[in-house]
Phi, psi and omega in degrees: 000160174235130172253135179236130188235122180258155177211159170110002177286173173163199185250141178211156175282155171306136184095351183269188189225158172207146187250118174255138177239156179213126181254132176259142177215173186091219184280088184267352181291146174076011170293134183258260185286149167226151178182204184221143169233169174214152177223124173272154175309134183071004183239167176287159175295132180234153180289138177252296183205162172217164166223130177283161175311315172287354179113002180290130180253147179232138177226147172294156180304319185289349181262337177311136178073355180237330185248151178222121176259141179217168192216141185279169180306319175301339179075010185248001178230132181238131182241148175235110171276120183244114179248163176051047182301153175235159174303334180286345181278347177301127182182169163274132185254132190243127169276149174217151172224131185264134180212126179045055183058016169247141175251132178248152195234138167285177179275353177094145171225143181284136179225124185239128174238116176268152179262000000 
């Protein structure tokens, strides 16, 4: 099993920044992709960003140029730097990790952006 714990959510005004972090523990060997999804009220969970074990990154279009995903050298912590935040970014952000064809999820952290 892999346990994921997110931190760094909160409230910010439009144009502000937040940094989310997610630490993996448990059986962390062979974790491959790590990344973030988000879910706004009344909407489906949607992909935000991912980073592969070698460091290749992928972003949803709305995150490109504003969000940066990174991973520590031990490959067990993933961070999401979010700049130029918009009210549309308001959601619960979930960290995930892929290991041995299974996806593990964190409990989520709330991000609220006010106009």
